[in-house]
N, CA, C and O of each residue as an XYZ file, in Angstrom:
520
protein
N      12.467     36.051      0.587
C      12.183     35.097      1.664
C      11.406     33.794      1.193
O      11.737     32.693      1.633
N      10.254     33.961      0.190
C       9.428     33.058     -0.132
C      10.206     32.004     -0.923
O       9.949     30.807     -0.797
N      11.188     32.477     -1.763
C      11.916     31.594     -2.749
C      12.881     30.737     -1.734
O      13.126     29.550     -1.947
N      13.358     31.395     -0.709
C      14.221     30.481      0.138
C      13.515     29.366      0.720
O      13.993     28.231      0.705
N      12.207     29.689      1.319
C      11.428     28.685      1.904
C      10.979     27.472      0.782
O      10.982     26.263      1.017
N      10.598     28.122     -0.478
C      10.084     27.141     -1.466
C      11.477     26.216     -1.781
O      11.300     24.998     -1.816
N      12.536     26.611     -1.959
C      13.774     25.758     -2.231
C      14.144     24.969     -1.077
O      14.733     23.906     -1.273
N      13.848     25.386      0.232
C      14.122     24.621      1.315
C      13.073     23.314      1.429
O      13.427     22.226      1.885
N      11.832     23.583      0.976
C      10.720     22.550      0.881
C      11.071     21.684     -0.165
O      10.940     20.471     -0.002
N      11.537     22.182     -1.307
C      11.744     21.331     -2.327
C      13.077     20.192     -1.929
O      13.165     18.998     -2.215
N      13.822     20.881     -1.338
C      15.086     20.131     -0.988
C      14.787     18.841     -0.047
O      15.148     17.677     -0.218
N      13.978     19.436      1.051
C      13.425     18.411      2.008
C      12.446     17.404      1.370
O      12.255     16.276      1.826
N      11.985     17.789      0.535
C      10.966     16.478     -0.181
C      11.775     15.676     -0.908
O      11.502     14.476     -0.884
N      12.834     16.085     -1.642
C      13.660     15.303     -2.368
C      14.685     14.369     -1.615
O      15.202     13.356     -2.086
N      14.855     14.826     -0.527
C      15.917     14.120      0.443
C      15.267     13.330      1.337
O      15.761     12.213      1.492
N      14.267     13.606      1.989
C      13.449     13.030      3.072
C      12.673     11.865      2.865
O      12.212     11.247      3.824
N      12.462     11.456      1.507
C      11.608     10.291      1.391
C      12.323      9.142      1.312
O      13.063      8.949      0.347
N      12.196      8.245      2.303
C      13.171      7.142      2.453
C      12.711      5.936      1.563
O      13.504      5.057      1.225
N      11.573      5.940      1.251
C      10.831      4.646      0.429
C      11.507      4.521     -0.747
O      11.600      3.354     -1.129
N      12.075      5.451     -1.535
C      12.536      5.223     -2.838
C      14.084      5.019     -2.518
O      14.742      6.049     -2.660
N      14.701      4.034     -2.165
C      16.114      3.799     -2.367
C      16.592      3.644     -3.392
O      15.835      3.255     -4.282
N      17.950      3.858     -3.705
C      18.551      3.413     -4.863
C      18.911      1.695     -5.103
O      19.448      0.970     -4.266
N      18.531      1.361     -6.244
C      18.938      0.088     -6.578
C      17.801     -0.796     -5.973
O      18.033     -2.002     -6.056
N      16.733     -0.481     -5.438
C      15.745     -1.207     -4.653
C      14.882     -1.696     -5.718
O      14.681     -1.054     -6.748
N      14.278     -3.048     -5.420
C      13.580     -3.674     -6.358
C      12.188     -3.290     -5.609
O      12.053     -3.354     -4.387
N      11.117     -2.859     -6.565
C       9.832     -2.389     -6.306
C       8.810     -3.466     -6.924
O       8.823     -3.758     -8.119
N       8.095     -3.917     -6.171
C       6.856     -5.259     -6.830
C       5.664     -4.480     -6.557
O       5.406     -3.921     -5.492
N       4.983     -4.491     -7.574
C       3.329     -4.363     -7.467
C       2.737     -5.566     -7.092
O       2.948     -6.676     -7.580
N       1.810     -5.195     -5.987
C       1.007     -6.309     -5.534
C      -0.399     -6.020     -6.126
O      -0.867     -4.882     -6.155
N      -1.049     -7.127     -6.600
C      -2.321     -6.804     -7.113
C      -3.274     -6.839     -5.969
O      -3.123     -7.687     -5.090
N      -4.272     -5.949     -5.920
C      -5.077     -5.668     -4.962
C      -6.692     -5.940     -5.741
O      -7.077     -5.309     -6.726
N      -7.360     -6.851     -5.144
C      -8.607     -7.365     -5.604
C      -9.829     -6.746     -4.955
O     -10.017     -6.892     -3.747
N     -10.594     -6.117     -5.657
C     -11.923     -5.451     -5.190
C     -12.941     -6.540     -4.926
O     -13.447     -7.191     -5.840
N     -13.293     -6.760     -3.336
C     -14.310     -7.745     -3.101
C     -15.816     -7.406     -3.128
O     -16.797     -8.136     -2.983
N     -15.701     -6.036     -3.364
C     -17.468     -5.388     -3.355
C     -17.970     -5.686     -4.835
O     -17.372     -5.493     -5.894
N     -19.170     -6.183     -4.623
C     -19.760     -6.668     -5.865
C     -20.963     -5.530     -6.212
O     -21.689     -4.949     -5.405
N     -20.935     -5.426     -7.457
C     -22.060     -4.311     -7.894
C     -23.470     -4.916     -7.645
O     -23.752     -6.113     -7.712
N     -24.239     -3.975     -7.370
C     -25.805     -4.124     -7.047
C     -26.476     -4.789     -8.190
O     -27.244     -5.743     -8.070
N     -26.127     -4.210     -9.338
C     -26.816     -4.532    -10.619
C     -25.849     -5.164    -11.569
O     -24.654     -4.871    -11.519
N     -26.372     -6.106    -12.518
C     -25.346     -6.689    -13.569
C     -25.412     -5.466    -14.666
O     -26.463     -4.879    -14.926
N     -24.420     -5.227    -15.142
C     -24.147     -4.303    -16.327
C     -23.093     -4.959    -17.318
O     -22.373     -5.894    -16.969
N     -23.065     -4.402    -18.553
C     -22.088     -4.925    -19.585
C     -20.836     -4.143    -19.719
O     -20.258     -3.859    -20.768
N     -20.474     -3.810    -18.403
C     -19.301     -2.845    -18.378
C     -18.037     -3.700    -17.753
O     -18.161     -4.740    -17.107
N     -16.986     -3.146    -18.029
C     -15.837     -3.594    -17.172
C     -15.805     -3.452    -15.874
O     -16.475     -2.484    -15.515
N     -15.221     -4.113    -14.893
C     -15.468     -3.670    -13.492
C     -14.369     -2.660    -13.177
O     -13.242     -2.637    -13.671
N     -14.902     -1.802    -12.242
C     -14.015     -0.482    -12.076
C     -12.697     -0.845    -11.606
O     -12.584     -1.968    -11.116
N     -11.791     -0.180    -11.660
C     -10.377     -0.179    -11.179
C     -10.282     -0.162     -9.590
O     -10.923      0.741     -9.052
N      -9.579     -1.023     -8.763
C      -9.668     -0.987     -7.485
C      -8.966      0.534     -7.300
O      -8.102      0.978     -8.057
N      -9.450      1.145     -6.284
C      -9.136      2.451     -5.775
C      -7.837      2.504     -4.724
O      -7.464      3.482     -4.076
N      -7.230      1.091     -4.749
C      -6.025      0.880     -3.770
C      -4.936      0.220     -4.534
O      -5.108     -0.842     -5.133
N      -3.756      0.899     -4.498
C      -2.589      0.215     -5.059
C      -1.625     -0.099     -3.985
O      -1.527      0.530     -2.931
N      -0.824     -1.264     -4.386
C       0.121     -1.839     -3.276
C       1.390     -1.963     -3.872
O       1.473     -2.499     -4.977
N       2.514     -1.486     -3.219
C       3.691     -1.835     -3.729
C       4.481     -2.318     -2.579
O       4.211     -1.952     -1.435
N       5.652     -3.301     -2.903
C       6.471     -3.876     -1.844
C       7.840     -3.430     -1.983
O       8.327     -3.762     -3.064
N       8.645     -2.748     -1.184
C       9.759     -2.126     -1.405
C      10.916     -3.493     -0.741
O      10.960     -3.672      0.476
N      11.551     -4.130     -1.444
C      12.454     -5.031     -0.991
C      13.525     -4.746     -0.056
O      13.786     -5.495      0.886
N      14.190     -3.600     -0.323
C      15.320     -3.203      0.410
C      14.959     -2.757      1.916
O      15.709     -2.994      2.863
N      13.635     -2.036      2.043
C      13.268     -1.597      3.212
C      12.202     -2.444      3.907
O      11.770     -2.213      5.036
N      11.808     -3.493      3.078
C      10.821     -4.573      3.921
C       9.600     -3.875      4.290
O       9.132     -4.040      5.417
N       9.012     -3.066      3.394
C       7.698     -2.397      3.772
C       6.978     -2.364      2.577
O       7.483     -2.530      1.467
N       5.622     -2.118      2.836
C       4.638     -2.029      1.886
C       4.188     -0.674      1.821
O       4.278     -0.003      2.850
N       3.690     -0.126      0.718
C       3.227      1.280      0.475
C       1.973      1.033     -0.230
O       1.893      0.519     -1.346
N       0.828      1.501      0.615
C      -0.576      1.517     -0.030
C      -0.788      2.921     -0.574
O      -0.343      3.874      0.067
N      -1.445      3.110     -1.728
C      -1.679      4.255     -2.393
C      -3.333      4.328     -2.610
O      -3.936      3.658     -3.449
N      -3.876      5.169     -1.788
C      -5.458      5.541     -2.133
C      -5.582      6.431     -3.082
O      -5.170      7.580     -2.924
N      -6.177      6.014     -4.216
C      -6.418      6.923     -5.548
C      -7.603      7.718     -5.353
O      -7.877      8.475     -6.284
N      -8.486      7.717     -4.199
C      -9.503      8.447     -3.902
C      -9.724      8.620     -2.630
O      -9.303      7.708     -1.919
N     -10.343      9.650     -2.009
C     -10.637      9.522     -0.530
C     -12.057      8.626     -0.195
O     -13.144      8.930     -0.686
N     -11.875      7.594      0.628
C     -12.790      6.762      0.847
C     -12.984      6.744      2.303
O     -13.647      5.861      2.847
N     -12.373      7.780      2.995
C     -12.637      7.730      4.440
C     -11.578      6.980      5.069
O     -10.500      6.794      4.506
N     -11.906      6.461      6.440
C     -10.985      5.851      7.042
C     -10.845      4.238      6.540
O     -11.846      3.599      6.215
N      -9.669      3.736      6.520
C      -9.190      2.543      6.033
C      -8.721      1.599      7.056
O      -7.769      1.909      7.772
N      -9.384      0.347      7.192
C      -8.828     -0.353      8.133
C      -8.052     -1.721      7.328
O      -8.512     -2.390      6.402
N      -6.851     -1.855      7.963
C      -6.094     -2.850      7.112
C      -5.650     -4.019      8.094
O      -5.039     -3.737      9.125
N      -5.961     -5.335      7.765
C      -5.517     -6.336      8.479
C      -4.576     -7.218      7.705
O      -4.731     -7.653      6.564
N      -3.533     -7.409      8.562
C      -2.131     -8.017      7.616
C      -1.954     -9.259      8.423
O      -1.563     -9.281      9.590
N      -2.289    -10.326      7.670
C      -1.835    -11.681      8.394
C      -0.658    -12.322      7.760
O      -0.572    -12.545      6.553
N       0.270    -12.612      8.677
C       1.652    -13.163      8.264
C       1.098    -14.531      8.374
O       0.703    -14.968      9.454
N       1.053    -15.354      7.052
C       0.554    -16.815      7.111
C       1.693    -17.570      7.289
O       1.478    -18.773      7.145
N       2.956    -17.244      7.582
C       4.182    -18.110      7.785
C       4.137    -18.227      9.267
O       4.299    -19.344      9.760
N       3.909    -17.065     10.126
C       4.128    -17.118     11.546
C       2.746    -17.170     12.085
O       2.637    -17.587     13.237
N       1.748    -16.841     11.493
C       0.282    -16.819     12.114
C       0.126    -15.532     12.839
O      -0.803    -15.482     13.645
N       0.833    -14.540     12.700
C       0.693    -13.334     13.416
C      -0.291    -12.422     12.619
O      -0.332    -12.468     11.390
N      -1.107    -11.567     13.379
C      -2.299    -10.677     12.497
C      -2.088     -9.618     13.115
O      -2.248     -9.627     14.335
N      -1.667     -8.400     12.439
C      -1.707     -6.872     12.723
C      -2.769     -6.021     12.166
O      -3.139     -6.138     10.998
N      -3.253     -5.184     12.970
C      -4.224     -4.350     12.210
C      -3.705     -2.846     12.431
O      -3.164     -2.417     13.450
N      -4.017     -2.068     11.133
C      -3.692     -0.918     11.162
C      -4.984      0.017     10.664
O      -5.884     -0.455      9.969
N      -4.953      1.415     11.114
C      -6.090      2.237     10.706
C      -5.425      3.519     10.181
O      -4.634      4.125     10.904
N      -5.736      3.970      8.887
C      -5.365      5.199      8.431
C      -6.498      5.919      7.760
O      -7.678      5.567      7.747
N      -5.991      6.926      7.233
C      -7.265      7.888      6.488
C      -6.605      7.680      4.965
O      -5.414      7.774      4.668
N      -7.567      7.416      4.217
C      -7.331      7.481      2.629
C      -7.260      8.691      2.163
O      -6.806      8.814      1.025
N      -7.641      9.776      2.828
C      -7.364     11.127      2.422
C      -6.041     11.623      2.276
O      -5.803     12.431      1.379
N      -5.037     11.186      3.152
C      -3.862     11.377      3.067
C      -3.107     10.724      1.896
O      -1.977     11.053      1.536
N      -3.833      9.799      1.366
C      -3.195      9.049      0.043
C      -2.262      7.992      0.053
O      -2.054      7.314     -0.953
N      -1.556      7.767      1.377
C      -0.692      6.723      1.482
C      -0.539      6.240      2.869
O      -0.610      6.958      3.866
N      -0.302      4.852      2.856
C       0.101      4.356      4.241
C       1.373      3.495      3.928
O       1.558      3.046      2.797
N       2.222      3.284      4.938
C       3.445      2.638      4.884
C       3.246      1.583      6.062
O       2.843      1.863      7.192
N       3.603      0.315      5.591
C       3.696     -0.707      6.734
C       4.811     -1.625      6.436
O       5.042     -2.082      5.316
N       5.566     -1.894      7.628
C       6.662     -2.654      7.652
C       6.048     -4.248      7.712
O       4.996     -4.583      8.257
N       6.960     -5.087      7.029
C       6.723     -6.656      6.928
C       7.885     -7.259      6.908
O       8.874     -6.629      6.535
N       7.978     -8.514      7.283
C       8.993     -9.349      7.639
C       9.507     -9.896      6.255
O       8.658     -9.994      5.369
N      10.646    -10.220      6.004
C      11.130    -10.994      4.674
C      10.875    -12.518      4.873
O      10.790    -13.093      5.958
N      10.769    -13.064      3.647
C      10.657    -14.541      3.489
C       9.360    -14.867      4.314
O       9.445    -15.688      5.227
N       8.168    -14.257      4.031
C       6.841    -14.605      4.591
C       5.656    -14.606      3.472
O       5.844    -14.018      2.408
N       4.559    -15.209      3.710
C       3.540    -15.121      2.977
C       2.386    -14.405      3.796
O       1.956    -14.747      4.898
N       1.959    -13.284      2.979
C       0.841    -12.558      3.578
C      -0.516    -12.679      2.901
O      -0.690    -13.122      1.765
N      -1.488    -12.220      3.756
C      -2.813    -11.946      3.228
C      -3.201    -10.747      3.939
O      -3.310    -10.713      5.165
N      -3.453     -9.557      3.012
C      -3.983     -8.280      3.565
C      -5.548     -8.085      3.170
O      -5.984     -8.242      2.030
N      -6.220     -7.763      4.161
C      -7.653     -7.129      4.084
C      -7.551     -5.820      4.170
O      -6.689     -5.350      4.913
N      -8.362     -5.019      3.471
C      -8.558     -3.598      3.468
C     -10.064     -3.394      3.216
O     -10.705     -3.758      2.230
N     -10.533     -2.685      4.396
C     -11.840     -2.162      4.331
C     -11.989     -0.718      4.559
O     -11.413     -0.196      5.513
N     -12.806      0.045      3.657
C     -12.821      1.347      3.749
C     -14.256      1.849      4.485
O     -15.263      1.142      4.432
N     -14.235      2.947      5.068
C     -15.296      3.660      5.552
C     -16.493      3.681      4.562
O     -17.606      3.730      5.086
N     -16.432      3.654      3.343
C     -17.661      3.695      2.496
C     -17.915      2.295      1.893
O     -18.480      2.095      0.818
N     -17.445      1.395      2.689
C     -17.972     -0.013      2.561
C     -17.519     -0.861      1.289
O     -18.175     -1.745      0.737
N     -16.210     -0.379      0.935
C     -15.486     -1.073     -0.145
C     -14.560     -2.095      0.763
O     -14.207     -1.901      1.926
N     -14.261     -3.222     -0.061
C     -13.550     -4.312      0.700
C     -12.579     -4.753     -0.513
O     -12.984     -4.904     -1.665
N     -11.256     -4.936     -0.103
C     -10.150     -5.306     -0.795
C      -9.304     -6.341     -0.227
O      -9.197     -6.335      0.999
N      -8.666     -7.252     -0.906
C      -7.665     -8.173     -0.427
C      -6.483     -8.513     -1.328
O      -6.677     -8.486     -2.543
N      -5.489     -8.775     -0.938
C      -4.195     -9.185     -1.748
C      -3.578    -10.295     -0.927
O      -3.612    -10.264      0.303
N      -3.027    -11.255     -1.596
C      -2.101    -12.287     -1.307
C      -0.655    -12.110     -1.936
O      -0.453    -11.876     -3.128
N       0.310    -12.254     -0.969
C       1.706    -11.882     -1.662
C       2.677    -12.569     -0.841
O       2.391    -13.091      0.236
N       3.904    -12.564     -1.394
C       5.177    -13.178     -0.631
C       6.087    -12.134     -0.644
O       6.274    -11.457     -1.655
N       6.754    -11.927      0.560
C       8.029    -11.284      0.711
C       9.482    -12.172      0.575
O       9.864    -13.131      1.246
N      10.086    -11.521     -0.474
C      11.219    -12.643     -0.915
C      12.536    -11.710     -0.425
O      12.671    -10.502     -0.619
N      13.430    -12.585      0.238
C      14.664    -11.949      0.690
C      15.870    -12.539     -0.114
O      16.984    -12.554      0.409
N      15.669    -13.029     -1.384
C      16.865    -13.472     -2.293
C      17.348    -12.204     -2.787
O      16.712    -11.239     -3.210
N      18.713    -12.402     -2.642
C      19.381    -11.284     -3.699
C      20.084    -11.582     -4.591
O      20.839    -12.551     -4.520
N      19.986    -10.767     -5.695
C      20.293    -11.031     -6.992
C      21.982    -10.637     -7.171
O      22.330     -9.631     -7.789
N      22.781    -11.414     -6.651
C      24.105    -10.856     -6.839
C      24.793    -11.949     -7.575
O      25.971    -11.821     -7.911
């Protein structure tokens, strides 16, 4: 019975993830850490704990949280239309998916519960490469 349940869960995981469509262009968006260190050091700045990817076929963003930073507040401003949307998620889940419009310019601000602040500026492009 356990083997059957494990096989069923594995099949569901491989089939049910709609984010990864075949032939889709995946664009990594650079997320910049706004948090300044308290002291000056001779070290390289830490890697941002948030990664962002744009999936062109599904017109959505995927935010990946590389560590648990508590609640994450995301403000997404469509600079083409002027619309601002706010989202709240938990970084412990590891990921957030947000839908976006095509052919628009966006600014995204991310603030976490542990006082880290990030931002990203990007464009969604609907040009097809046929």
